[in-house]
Each structure stands twice: as structure tokens, then as C-alpha cells.
N, C-alpha and C positions, 0 to 999 in steps of 0.2 A: 947281315943287314947291308943294304946297298950303300955305296959311298957317293952317289950322285947327290947334288945339291937339292934337287926337287924331292928325291926320295927321303932325304933326311928331314926336310921340312914337313912332308906328309906324315912322317912318323911322329914328329913333335906334335903336329895338329891332332893326330889320332889319339895320342896320350892325353892331351888336354880335353878332347871330347869324351874320352873314356872316363876321366875323373869327374867331369861335369855330369855325365849320365849316371855314374855310380852314386854321386851325391843326391841327385834327384830321386833315384830309386830308394835310397836309404830314407830320405825324407818322406816318400810315399809310404813306406812300411811304418814309419813312426805315426803318420796321420791315421793309417788303418788300424794300428794297434790301439791308439787312443780312442778311436771311435768304437772299436769292438769292446774295450774294457768298460767304457761308459754305458754301452748297450747292455752288457752283462750285469752291471750293477744297477741298471734301470735309473741312472742319474737324470736329473733335470737338464744337465748339459749335453745329453745324448744327441738332441736335435742339432745343436750348434756344432758338435764334433763331427757328425755325419755330414753336415753342410760344408764344413771346411775340407773334409776328406774328399768329397765329391768334386768340389771346386779344384782342388789340387790334381785330382785324377784327370779332369778335363784339361787342365793346363799342360800336364806332361804328355797326354795323349795327342794334343794339338801340336806339340813340338816333335812328335814322333819318337819319344823316348820309350814309351810302351805302346803296343798296338791298341787301336781304338776299341776293338772287340774285347780286349782284356779289361780296359777301363770300364766299358759298359757292363761287363759281367760283375766286376767288383762293386760298381755302384748299385747294380740291381740287388745284389746280395745284402749290401748295407741297408738299402731302403726297405727291403722285405723284413729284415730284423728290426728295423725301427718301427715298422707298422705293427709288429707283434707286441712291442712293448707298450 
């Protein structure tokens, strides 16, 4: 690791961003899991769970944490499963 002041600062910043992005991705997986389980059980809460998952996917795709195409694909799969229920 470099010993220059700017390089040390950039390293600190990258670690903070990495932690923030990892938290966002873990939260995304939680939302998706909740939506999928409610869809599998055909719960009445399935619509609300899918809605919140789609909203969160839009949120993190807008910030660039995941690619917009991946968010679109995940949303499409959730919506198609919701329509089958």
C-alpha cells in the first residue's frame, strides 16, 4: 500500500464505499427473499412485498450499486411471478 497522503485517503474512502455497497446488496437480497417467499406461499402480502422490493431495486440501481439492467431483470421476474399468483 502506498504511503502518500492522498493514496491513504483514497484507500479509506474505498473501504467506506465497499462497506456501504455491501450493506445495500445484503438489504437487496433480504427484500428479494421476502418477496419470493411470500409469492411461493401465495400470501396476501405478496403484492406489498414485491412493491417494496421493486422500489429498493430502483433505488440502488439509481445510485449505481447494481447495474440498471440487472435491476430490470430482477423486477421483471418478480412481476411475472406475481401475475401468476
